[in-house]
PDB file of N, CA, C and O in Angstrom:
ATOM      1  N   MET A   1     -40.806 282.160  81.013  1.00  0.00           N
ATOM      2  CA  MET A   1     -41.942 282.398  80.167  1.00  0.00           C
ATOM      3  C   MET A   1     -42.751 283.567  80.728  1.00  0.00           C
ATOM      4  O   MET A   1     -43.024 283.611  81.927  1.00  0.00           O
ATOM      5  N   HIS A   2     -43.123 284.485  79.895  1.00  0.00           N
ATOM      6  CA  HIS A   2     -43.843 285.671  80.357  1.00  0.00           C
ATOM      7  C   HIS A   2     -45.351 285.428  80.326  1.00  0.00           C
ATOM      8  O   HIS A   2     -45.831 284.601  79.550  1.00  0.00           O
ATOM      9  N   PRO A   3     -46.089 286.139  81.160  1.00  0.00           N
ATOM     10  CA  PRO A   3     -47.552 285.990  81.152  1.00  0.00           C
ATOM     11  C   PRO A   3     -48.152 286.672  79.930  1.00  0.00           C
ATOM     12  O   PRO A   3     -47.497 287.474  79.264  1.00  0.00           O
ATOM     13  N   HIS A   4     -49.400 286.342  79.647  1.00  0.00           N
ATOM     14  CA  HIS A   4     -50.109 286.983  78.546  1.00  0.00           C
ATOM     15  C   HIS A   4     -50.283 288.469  78.850  1.00  0.00           C
ATOM     16  O   HIS A   4     -50.570 288.850  79.985  1.00  0.00           O
ATOM     17  N   LEU A   5     -50.110 289.289  77.842  1.00  0.00           N
ATOM     18  CA  LEU A   5     -50.181 290.726  78.049  1.00  0.00           C
ATOM     19  C   LEU A   5     -51.611 291.247  78.046  1.00  0.00           C
ATOM     20  O   LEU A   5     -51.954 292.111  78.853  1.00  0.00           O
ATOM     21  N   HIS A   6     -52.440 290.741  77.159  1.00  0.00           N
ATOM     22  CA  HIS A   6     -53.797 291.270  77.017  1.00  0.00           C
ATOM     23  C   HIS A   6     -54.738 290.546  77.979  1.00  0.00           C
ATOM     24  O   HIS A   6     -55.455 289.623  77.591  1.00  0.00           O
ATOM     25  N   THR A   7     -54.720 290.979  79.234  1.00  0.00           N
ATOM     26  CA  THR A   7     -55.607 290.416  80.244  1.00  0.00           C
ATOM     27  C   THR A   7     -56.376 291.557  80.900  1.00  0.00           C
ATOM     28  O   THR A   7     -56.096 292.732  80.661  1.00  0.00           O
ATOM     29  N   LYS A   8     -57.352 291.190  81.731  1.00  0.00           N
ATOM     30  CA  LYS A   8     -58.155 292.212  82.414  1.00  0.00           C
ATOM     31  C   LYS A   8     -57.307 293.044  83.369  1.00  0.00           C
ATOM     32  O   LYS A   8     -57.664 294.182  83.673  1.00  0.00           O
ATOM     33  N   ASP A   9     -56.184 292.494  83.850  1.00  0.00           N
ATOM     34  CA  ASP A   9     -55.325 293.224  84.780  1.00  0.00           C
ATOM     35  C   ASP A   9     -54.505 294.309  84.089  1.00  0.00           C
ATOM     36  O   ASP A   9     -54.018 295.230  84.745  1.00  0.00           O
ATOM     37  N   ASN A  10     -54.353 294.208  82.790  1.00  0.00           N
ATOM     38  CA  ASN A  10     -53.494 295.135  82.059  1.00  0.00           C
ATOM     39  C   ASN A  10     -54.275 296.047  81.115  1.00  0.00           C
ATOM     40  O   ASN A  10     -53.719 296.537  80.132  1.00  0.00           O
ATOM     41  N   MET A  11     -55.539 296.278  81.399  1.00  0.00           N
ATOM     42  CA  MET A  11     -56.362 297.091  80.504  1.00  0.00           C
ATOM     43  C   MET A  11     -55.853 298.528  80.396  1.00  0.00           C
ATOM     44  O   MET A  11     -56.045 299.167  79.362  1.00  0.00           O
ATOM     45  N   ALA A  12     -55.218 299.040  81.429  1.00  0.00           N
ATOM     46  CA  ALA A  12     -54.706 300.410  81.384  1.00  0.00           C
ATOM     47  C   ALA A  12     -53.529 300.546  80.416  1.00  0.00           C
ATOM     48  O   ALA A  12     -53.208 301.653  79.982  1.00  0.00           O
ATOM     49  N   CYS A  13     -52.895 299.442  80.082  1.00  0.00           N
ATOM     50  CA  CYS A  13     -51.723 299.466  79.199  1.00  0.00           C
ATOM     51  C   CYS A  13     -52.059 299.077  77.765  1.00  0.00           C
ATOM     52  O   CYS A  13     -51.158 298.882  76.950  1.00  0.00           O
ATOM     53  N   GLU A  14     -53.321 298.966  77.457  1.00  0.00           N
ATOM     54  CA  GLU A  14     -53.751 298.499  76.138  1.00  0.00           C
ATOM     55  C   GLU A  14     -53.201 299.374  75.014  1.00  0.00           C
ATOM     56  O   GLU A  14     -52.764 298.861  73.984  1.00  0.00           O
ATOM     57  N   GLU A  15     -53.221 300.680  75.207  1.00  0.00           N
ATOM     58  CA  GLU A  15     -52.783 301.612  74.159  1.00  0.00           C
ATOM     59  C   GLU A  15     -51.294 301.448  73.844  1.00  0.00           C
ATOM     60  O   GLU A  15     -50.911 301.404  72.675  1.00  0.00           O
ATOM     61  N   VAL A  16     -50.458 301.358  74.872  1.00  0.00           N
ATOM     62  CA  VAL A  16     -49.015 301.229  74.632  1.00  0.00           C
ATOM     63  C   VAL A  16     -48.673 299.848  74.092  1.00  0.00           C
ATOM     64  O   VAL A  16     -47.725 299.708  73.320  1.00  0.00           O
ATOM     65  N   MET A  17     -49.434 298.821  74.486  1.00  0.00           N
ATOM     66  CA  MET A  17     -49.190 297.479  73.937  1.00  0.00           C
ATOM     67  C   MET A  17     -49.558 297.429  72.464  1.00  0.00           C
ATOM     68  O   MET A  17     -48.876 296.774  71.676  1.00  0.00           O
ATOM     69  N   THR A  18     -50.620 298.109  72.088  1.00  0.00           N
ATOM     70  CA  THR A  18     -51.023 298.165  70.685  1.00  0.00           C
ATOM     71  C   THR A  18     -49.967 298.899  69.863  1.00  0.00           C
ATOM     72  O   THR A  18     -49.666 298.499  68.738  1.00  0.00           O
ATOM     73  N   ALA A  19     -49.409 299.963  70.416  1.00  0.00           N
ATOM     74  CA  ALA A  19     -48.349 300.703  69.711  1.00  0.00           C
ATOM     75  C   ALA A  19     -47.126 299.810  69.490  1.00  0.00           C
ATOM     76  O   ALA A  19     -46.500 299.861  68.431  1.00  0.00           O
ATOM     77  N   LEU A  20     -46.789 298.995  70.486  1.00  0.00           N
ATOM     78  CA  LEU A  20     -45.652 298.077  70.336  1.00  0.00           C
ATOM     79  C   LEU A  20     -45.942 297.024  69.273  1.00  0.00           C
ATOM     80  O   LEU A  20     -45.072 296.702  68.464  1.00  0.00           O
ATOM     81  N   GLU A  21     -47.151 296.489  69.271  1.00  0.00           N
ATOM     82  CA  GLU A  21     -47.513 295.497  68.250  1.00  0.00           C
ATOM     83  C   GLU A  21     -47.470 296.104  66.851  1.00  0.00           C
ATOM     84  O   GLU A  21     -47.029 295.450  65.906  1.00  0.00           O
ATOM     85  N   GLU A  22     -47.921 297.340  66.712  1.00  0.00           N
ATOM     86  CA  GLU A  22     -47.872 298.010  65.411  1.00  0.00           C
ATOM     87  C   GLU A  22     -46.428 298.215  64.974  1.00  0.00           C
ATOM     88  O   GLU A  22     -46.099 298.070  63.796  1.00  0.00           O
ATOM     89  N   CYS A  23     -45.574 298.551  65.925  1.00  0.00           N
ATOM     90  CA  CYS A  23     -44.155 298.725  65.600  1.00  0.00           C
ATOM     91  C   CYS A  23     -43.549 297.401  65.145  1.00  0.00           C
ATOM     92  O   CYS A  23     -42.798 297.361  64.171  1.00  0.00           O
ATOM     93  N   HIS A  24     -43.874 296.327  65.846  1.00  0.00           N
ATOM     94  CA  HIS A  24     -43.347 295.008  65.481  1.00  0.00           C
ATOM     95  C   HIS A  24     -43.893 294.557  64.130  1.00  0.00           C
ATOM     96  O   HIS A  24     -43.217 293.831  63.400  1.00  0.00           O
ATOM     97  N   ALA A  25     -45.104 294.980  63.793  1.00  0.00           N
ATOM     98  CA  ALA A  25     -45.709 294.589  62.517  1.00  0.00           C
ATOM     99  C   ALA A  25     -45.013 295.238  61.330  1.00  0.00           C
ATOM    100  O   ALA A  25     -45.210 294.802  60.195  1.00  0.00           O
ATOM    101  N   ARG A  26     -44.220 296.248  61.558  1.00  0.00           N
ATOM    102  CA  ARG A  26     -43.525 296.929  60.453  1.00  0.00           C
ATOM    103  C   ARG A  26     -42.454 296.046  59.820  1.00  0.00           C
ATOM    104  O   ARG A  26     -42.030 296.292  58.691  1.00  0.00           O
ATOM    105  N   GLY A  27     -42.021 295.023  60.543  1.00  0.00           N
ATOM    106  CA  GLY A  27     -41.083 294.089  59.944  1.00  0.00           C
ATOM    107  C   GLY A  27     -39.879 293.803  60.813  1.00  0.00           C
ATOM    108  O   GLY A  27     -39.620 294.474  61.812  1.00  0.00           O
ATOM    109  N   PHE A  28     -39.149 292.772  60.392  1.00  0.00           N
ATOM    110  CA  PHE A  28     -38.000 292.302  61.161  1.00  0.00           C
ATOM    111  C   PHE A  28     -36.897 293.352  61.250  1.00  0.00           C
ATOM    112  O   PHE A  28     -36.334 293.566  62.324  1.00  0.00           O
ATOM    113  N   LEU A  29     -36.586 294.002  60.146  1.00  0.00           N
ATOM    114  CA  LEU A  29     -35.496 294.985  60.169  1.00  0.00           C
ATOM    115  C   LEU A  29     -35.821 296.157  61.088  1.00  0.00           C
ATOM    116  O   LEU A  29     -34.944 296.679  61.776  1.00  0.00           O
ATOM    117  N   TRP A  30     -37.071 296.562  61.094  1.00  0.00           N
ATOM    118  CA  TRP A  30     -37.493 297.664  61.967  1.00  0.00           C
ATOM    119  C   TRP A  30     -37.230 297.289  63.426  1.00  0.00           C
ATOM    120  O   TRP A  30     -36.702 298.093  64.195  1.00  0.00           O
ATOM    121  N   LYS A  31     -37.605 296.052  63.802  1.00  0.00           N
ATOM    122  CA  LYS A  31     -37.395 295.589  65.177  1.00  0.00           C
ATOM    123  C   LYS A  31     -35.907 295.410  65.479  1.00  0.00           C
ATOM    124  O   LYS A  31     -35.427 295.821  66.535  1.00  0.00           O
ATOM    125  N   SER A  32     -35.192 294.800  64.553  1.00  0.00           N
ATOM    126  CA  SER A  32     -33.795 294.468  64.822  1.00  0.00           C
ATOM    127  C   SER A  32     -32.894 295.705  64.900  1.00  0.00           C
ATOM    128  O   SER A  32     -31.822 295.649  65.502  1.00  0.00           O
ATOM    129  N   MET A  33     -33.315 296.804  64.305  1.00  0.00           N
ATOM    130  CA  MET A  33     -32.524 298.031  64.361  1.00  0.00           C
ATOM    131  C   MET A  33     -32.830 298.846  65.616  1.00  0.00           C
ATOM    132  O   MET A  33     -32.275 299.929  65.804  1.00  0.00           O
ATOM    133  N   GLY A  34     -33.707 298.332  66.471  1.00  0.00           N
ATOM    134  CA  GLY A  34     -33.999 299.004  67.733  1.00  0.00           C
ATOM    135  C   GLY A  34     -35.017 300.116  67.633  1.00  0.00           C
ATOM    136  O   GLY A  34     -35.093 300.966  68.520  1.00  0.00           O
ATOM    137  N   MET A  35     -35.797 300.127  66.576  1.00  0.00           N
ATOM    138  CA  MET A  35     -36.773 301.192  66.387  1.00  0.00           C
ATOM    139  C   MET A  35     -37.978 301.047  67.328  1.00  0.00           C
ATOM    140  O   MET A  35     -38.739 301.998  67.509  1.00  0.00           O
ATOM    141  N   CYS A  36     -38.152 299.868  67.924  1.00  0.00           N
ATOM    142  CA  CYS A  36     -39.293 299.624  68.816  1.00  0.00           C
ATOM    143  C   CYS A  36     -38.902 299.684  70.286  1.00  0.00           C
ATOM    144  O   CYS A  36     -39.734 299.425  71.155  1.00  0.00           O
ATOM    145  N   ASN A  37     -37.664 300.019  70.573  1.00  0.00           N
ATOM    146  CA  ASN A  37     -37.195 300.006  71.956  1.00  0.00           C
ATOM    147  C   ASN A  37     -37.942 300.998  72.844  1.00  0.00           C
ATOM    148  O   ASN A  37     -38.217 300.703  74.007  1.00  0.00           O
ATOM    149  N   ASP A  38     -38.269 302.164  72.306  1.00  0.00           N
ATOM    150  CA  ASP A  38     -38.999 303.163  73.100  1.00  0.00           C
ATOM    151  C   ASP A  38     -40.391 302.648  73.460  1.00  0.00           C
ATOM    152  O   ASP A  38     -40.842 302.800  74.596  1.00  0.00           O
ATOM    153  N   ALA A  39     -41.062 302.043  72.495  1.00  0.00           N
ATOM    154  CA  ALA A  39     -42.394 301.478  72.755  1.00  0.00           C
ATOM    155  C   ALA A  39     -42.299 300.339  73.762  1.00  0.00           C
ATOM    156  O   ALA A  39     -43.160 300.202  74.631  1.00  0.00           O
ATOM    157  N   LYS A  40     -41.267 299.532  73.649  1.00  0.00           N
ATOM    158  CA  LYS A  40     -41.085 298.421  74.591  1.00  0.00           C
ATOM    159  C   LYS A  40     -40.847 298.938  76.004  1.00  0.00           C
ATOM    160  O   LYS A  40     -41.373 298.379  76.966  1.00  0.00           O
ATOM    161  N   ASP A  41     -40.061 300.000  76.133  1.00  0.00           N
ATOM    162  CA  ASP A  41     -39.809 300.591  77.451  1.00  0.00           C
ATOM    163  C   ASP A  41     -41.097 301.129  78.067  1.00  0.00           C
ATOM    164  O   ASP A  41     -41.320 300.982  79.269  1.00  0.00           O
ATOM    165  N   LYS A  42     -41.943 301.751  77.249  1.00  0.00           N
ATOM    166  CA  LYS A  42     -43.220 302.267  77.744  1.00  0.00           C
ATOM    167  C   LYS A  42     -44.124 301.130  78.222  1.00  0.00           C
ATOM    168  O   LYS A  42     -44.790 301.256  79.249  1.00  0.00           O
ATOM    169  N   VAL A  43     -44.147 300.025  77.481  1.00  0.00           N
ATOM    170  CA  VAL A  43     -44.944 298.868  77.887  1.00  0.00           C
ATOM    171  C   VAL A  43     -44.428 298.317  79.213  1.00  0.00           C
ATOM    172  O   VAL A  43     -45.215 297.997  80.104  1.00  0.00           O
ATOM    173  N   THR A  44     -43.126 298.209  79.340  1.00  0.00           N
ATOM    174  CA  THR A  44     -42.526 297.683  80.565  1.00  0.00           C
ATOM    175  C   THR A  44     -42.877 298.557  81.762  1.00  0.00           C
ATOM    176  O   THR A  44     -43.247 298.042  82.817  1.00  0.00           O
ATOM    177  N   LEU A  45     -42.767 299.864  81.610  1.00  0.00           N
ATOM    178  CA  LEU A  45     -43.088 300.779  82.711  1.00  0.00           C
ATOM    179  C   LEU A  45     -44.568 300.713  83.082  1.00  0.00           C
ATOM    180  O   LEU A  45     -44.917 300.730  84.263  1.00  0.00           O
ATOM    181  N   CYS A  46     -45.422 300.640  82.091  1.00  0.00           N
ATOM    182  CA  CYS A  46     -46.855 300.571  82.349  1.00  0.00           C
ATOM    183  C   CYS A  46     -47.213 299.270  83.066  1.00  0.00           C
ATOM    184  O   CYS A  46     -47.960 299.286  84.044  1.00  0.00           O
ATOM    185  N   LEU A  47     -46.685 298.148  82.586  1.00  0.00           N
ATOM    186  CA  LEU A  47     -46.982 296.863  83.221  1.00  0.00           C
ATOM    187  C   LEU A  47     -46.440 296.817  84.642  1.00  0.00           C
ATOM    188  O   LEU A  47     -47.067 296.233  85.526  1.00  0.00           O
ATOM    189  N   ARG A  48     -45.295 297.421  84.865  1.00  0.00           N
ATOM    190  CA  ARG A  48     -44.729 297.447  86.215  1.00  0.00           C
ATOM    191  C   ARG A  48     -45.627 298.254  87.155  1.00  0.00           C
ATOM    192  O   ARG A  48     -45.863 297.852  88.295  1.00  0.00           O
ATOM    193  N   ALA A  49     -46.121 299.385  86.674  1.00  0.00           N
ATOM    194  CA  ALA A  49     -47.002 300.218  87.490  1.00  0.00           C
ATOM    195  C   ALA A  49     -48.286 299.460  87.832  1.00  0.00           C
ATOM    196  O   ALA A  49     -48.767 299.532  88.963  1.00  0.00           O
ATOM    197  N   GLU A  50     -48.839 298.738  86.864  1.00  0.00           N
ATOM    198  CA  GLU A  50     -50.045 297.953  87.120  1.00  0.00           C
ATOM    199  C   GLU A  50     -49.767 296.832  88.123  1.00  0.00           C
ATOM    200  O   GLU A  50     -50.600 296.547  88.983  1.00  0.00           O
ATOM    201  N   ARG A  51     -48.608 296.200  88.013  1.00  0.00           N
ATOM    202  CA  ARG A  51     -48.251 295.133  88.949  1.00  0.00           C
ATOM    203  C   ARG A  51     -48.098 295.687  90.356  1.00  0.00           C
ATOM    204  O   ARG A  51     -48.524 295.055  91.322  1.00  0.00           O
ATOM    205  N   LEU A  52     -47.497 296.856  90.478  1.00  0.00           N
ATOM    206  CA  LEU A  52     -47.339 297.463  91.799  1.00  0.00           C
ATOM    207  C   LEU A  52     -48.689 297.809  92.421  1.00  0.00           C
ATOM    208  O   LEU A  52     -48.867 297.668  93.631  1.00  0.00           O
ATOM    209  N   LYS A  53     -49.639 298.261  91.603  1.00  0.00           N
ATOM    210  CA  LYS A  53     -50.987 298.533  92.108  1.00  0.00           C
ATOM    211  C   LYS A  53     -51.639 297.251  92.620  1.00  0.00           C
ATOM    212  O   LYS A  53     -52.225 297.233  93.702  1.00  0.00           O
ATOM    213  N   ARG A  54     -51.531 296.170  91.826  1.00  0.00           N
ATOM    214  CA  ARG A  54     -52.114 294.889  92.249  1.00  0.00           C
ATOM    215  C   ARG A  54     -51.465 294.391  93.525  1.00  0.00           C
ATOM    216  O   ARG A  54     -52.149 293.867  94.404  1.00  0.00           O
ATOM    217  N   THR A  55     -50.148 294.548  93.640  1.00  0.00           N
ATOM    218  CA  THR A  55     -49.433 294.108  94.830  1.00  0.00           C
ATOM    219  C   THR A  55     -49.910 294.878  96.056  1.00  0.00           C
ATOM    220  O   THR A  55     -50.136 294.282  97.110  1.00  0.00           O
ATOM    221  N   ALA A  56     -50.063 296.174  95.933  1.00  0.00           N
ATOM    222  CA  ALA A  56     -50.529 296.991  97.058  1.00  0.00           C
ATOM    223  C   ALA A  56     -51.947 296.594  97.461  1.00  0.00           C
ATOM    224  O   ALA A  56     -52.250 296.494  98.650  1.00  0.00           O
ATOM    225  N   ASN A  57     -52.813 296.368  96.479  1.00  0.00           N
ATOM    226  CA  ASN A  57     -54.181 295.944  96.785  1.00  0.00           C
ATOM    227  C   ASN A  57     -54.201 294.584  97.470  1.00  0.00           C
ATOM    228  O   ASN A  57     -54.949 294.380  98.426  1.00  0.00           O
ATOM    229  N   ASN A  58     -53.382 293.652  96.984  1.00  0.00           N
ATOM    230  CA  ASN A  58     -53.319 292.324  97.596  1.00  0.00           C
ATOM    231  C   ASN A  58     -52.794 292.406  99.022  1.00  0.00           C
ATOM    232  O   ASN A  58     -53.274 291.696  99.905  1.00  0.00           O
ATOM    233  N   ARG A  59     -51.817 293.265  99.246  1.00  0.00           N
ATOM    234  CA  ARG A  59     -51.250 293.421 100.583  1.00  0.00           C
ATOM    235  C   ARG A  59     -52.303 293.959 101.555  1.00  0.00           C
ATOM    236  O   ARG A  59     -52.404 293.490 102.688  1.00  0.00           O
ATOM    237  N   GLU A  60     -53.078 294.937 101.109  1.00  0.00           N
ATOM    238  CA  GLU A  60     -54.136 295.499 101.947  1.00  0.00           C
ATOM    239  C   GLU A  60     -55.221 294.456 102.246  1.00  0.00           C
ATOM    240  O   GLU A  60     -55.712 294.369 103.371  1.00  0.00           O
ATOM    241  N   ALA A  61     -55.586 293.678 101.241  1.00  0.00           N
ATOM    242  CA  ALA A  61     -56.607 292.638 101.444  1.00  0.00           C
ATOM    243  C   ALA A  61     -56.099 291.578 102.420  1.00  0.00           C
ATOM    244  O   ALA A  61     -56.856 291.108 103.270  1.00  0.00           O
ATOM    245  N   ALA A  62     -54.838 291.201 102.308  1.00  0.00           N
ATOM    246  CA  ALA A  62     -54.267 290.206 103.215  1.00  0.00           C
ATOM    247  C   ALA A  62     -54.214 290.742 104.647  1.00  0.00           C
ATOM    248  O   ALA A  62     -54.470 290.010 105.603  1.00  0.00           O
ATOM    249  N   LYS A  63     -53.882 292.018 104.782  1.00  0.00           N
ATOM    250  CA  LYS A  63     -53.829 292.623 106.113  1.00  0.00           C
ATOM    251  C   LYS A  63     -55.214 292.638 106.748  1.00  0.00           C
ATOM    252  O   LYS A  63     -55.358 292.328 107.930  1.00  0.00           O
ATOM    253  N   ALA A  64     -56.225 292.992 105.975  1.00  0.00           N
ATOM    254  CA  ALA A  64     -57.594 293.010 106.493  1.00  0.00           C
ATOM    255  C   ALA A  64     -58.032 291.605 106.901  1.00  0.00           C
ATOM    256  O   ALA A  64     -58.691 291.428 107.926  1.00  0.00           O
ATOM    257  N   LYS A  65     -57.668 290.618 106.105  1.00  0.00           N
ATOM    258  CA  LYS A  65     -58.030 289.239 106.429  1.00  0.00           C
ATOM    259  C   LYS A  65     -57.320 288.775 107.699  1.00  0.00           C
ATOM    260  O   LYS A  65     -57.928 288.129 108.553  1.00  0.00           O
ATOM    261  N   ARG A  66     -56.038 289.102 107.823  1.00  0.00           N
ATOM    262  CA  ARG A  66     -55.286 288.742 109.042  1.00  0.00           C
ATOM    263  C   ARG A  66     -55.908 289.390 110.274  1.00  0.00           C
ATOM    264  O   ARG A  66     -56.052 288.747 111.314  1.00  0.00           O
ATOM    265  N   ASP A  67     -56.276 290.660 110.156  1.00  0.00           N
ATOM    266  CA  ASP A  67     -56.894 291.370 111.283  1.00  0.00           C
ATOM    267  C   ASP A  67     -58.215 290.733 111.688  1.00  0.00           C
ATOM    268  O   ASP A  67     -58.505 290.603 112.877  1.00  0.00           O
ATOM    269  N   SER A  68     -59.013 290.339 110.710  1.00  0.00           N
ATOM    270  CA  SER A  68     -60.298 289.715 111.048  1.00  0.00           C
ATOM    271  C   SER A  68     -60.085 288.360 111.706  1.00  0.00           C
ATOM    272  O   SER A  68     -60.837 287.992 112.609  1.00  0.00           O
ATOM    273  N   ILE A  69     -59.085 287.618 111.276  1.00  0.00           N
ATOM    274  CA  ILE A  69     -58.772 286.334 111.899  1.00  0.00           C
ATOM    275  C   ILE A  69     -58.283 286.546 113.330  1.00  0.00           C
ATOM    276  O   ILE A  69     -58.673 285.806 114.232  1.00  0.00           O
ATOM    277  N   ARG A  70     -57.438 287.547 113.542  1.00  0.00           N
ATOM    278  CA  ARG A  70     -56.970 287.858 114.897  1.00  0.00           C
ATOM    279  C   ARG A  70     -58.136 288.229 115.818  1.00  0.00           C
ATOM    280  O   ARG A  70     -58.206 287.783 116.964  1.00  0.00           O
ATOM    281  N   ARG A  71     -59.044 289.051 115.296  1.00  0.00           N
ATOM    282  CA  ARG A  71     -60.209 289.434 116.102  1.00  0.00           C
ATOM    283  C   ARG A  71     -61.064 288.219 116.448  1.00  0.00           C
ATOM    284  O   ARG A  71     -61.555 288.093 117.569  1.00  0.00           O
ATOM    285  N   ALA A  72     -61.236 287.323 115.471  1.00  0.00           N
ATOM    286  CA  ALA A  72     -62.034 286.122 115.717  1.00  0.00           C
ATOM    287  C   ALA A  72     -61.382 285.250 116.781  1.00  0.00           C
ATOM    288  O   ALA A  72     -62.073 284.746 117.665  1.00  0.00           O
ATOM    289  N   TRP A  73     -60.063 285.061 116.716  1.00  0.00           N
ATOM    290  CA  TRP A  73     -59.368 284.250 117.722  1.00  0.00           C
ATOM    291  C   TRP A  73     -59.393 284.917 119.087  1.00  0.00           C
ATOM    292  O   TRP A  73     -59.516 284.241 120.108  1.00  0.00           O
ATOM    293  N   THR A  74     -59.278 286.229 119.111  1.00  0.00           N
ATOM    294  CA  THR A  74     -59.361 286.954 120.386  1.00  0.00           C
ATOM    295  C   THR A  74     -60.731 286.753 121.005  1.00  0.00           C
ATOM    296  O   THR A  74     -60.849 286.516 122.207  1.00  0.00           O
ATOM    297  N   GLU A  75     -61.754 286.847 120.191  1.00  0.00           N
ATOM    298  CA  GLU A  75     -63.118 286.626 120.665  1.00  0.00           C
ATOM    299  C   GLU A  75     -63.305 285.209 121.171  1.00  0.00           C
ATOM    300  O   GLU A  75     -63.942 284.998 122.203  1.00  0.00           O
ATOM    301  N   ILE A  76     -62.761 284.244 120.463  1.00  0.00           N
ATOM    302  CA  ILE A  76     -62.853 282.844 120.905  1.00  0.00           C
ATOM    303  C   ILE A  76     -62.132 282.660 122.235  1.00  0.00           C
ATOM    304  O   ILE A  76     -62.652 281.997 123.132  1.00  0.00           O
ATOM    305  N   ASP A  77     -60.937 283.239 122.372  1.00  0.00           N
ATOM    306  CA  ASP A  77     -60.171 283.113 123.619  1.00  0.00           C
ATOM    307  C   ASP A  77     -60.902 283.756 124.783  1.00  0.00           C
ATOM    308  O   ASP A  77     -60.882 283.224 125.892  1.00  0.00           O
ATOM    309  N   GLU A  78     -61.549 284.894 124.549  1.00  0.00           N
ATOM    310  CA  GLU A  78     -62.265 285.580 125.619  1.00  0.00           C
ATOM    311  C   GLU A  78     -63.500 284.801 126.061  1.00  0.00           C
ATOM    312  O   GLU A  78     -63.863 284.832 127.237  1.00  0.00           O
ATOM    313  N   ASN A  79     -64.142 284.109 125.138  1.00  0.00           N
ATOM    314  CA  ASN A  79     -65.364 283.367 125.450  1.00  0.00           C
ATOM    315  C   ASN A  79     -65.096 281.952 125.958  1.00  0.00           C
ATOM    316  O   ASN A  79     -66.022 281.246 126.356  1.00  0.00           O
ATOM    317  N   SER A  80     -63.850 281.547 125.943  1.00  0.00           N
ATOM    318  CA  SER A  80     -63.529 280.184 126.388  1.00  0.00           C
ATOM    319  C   SER A  80     -63.299 280.113 127.876  1.00  0.00           C
ATOM    320  O   SER A  80     -63.020 279.038 128.407  1.00  0.00           O
TER     321      SER A  80
END
């Protein structure tokens, strides 16, 4: 099951997602003949780029938290 597309994390991809929805709104035959594949590829690339940004930010935040915990334990060990 895929996550919801229209969230605060995907605001940068709003334009390409709207283009895909407009393409899908043209009808079943339009979709089934592959006319929306280019729009779908653009959405996929945009969402992937946003996910990679979030992953990098989360990694940096986790590293900072680990460093602060290490410093706190070092301080505790020195004062014991």
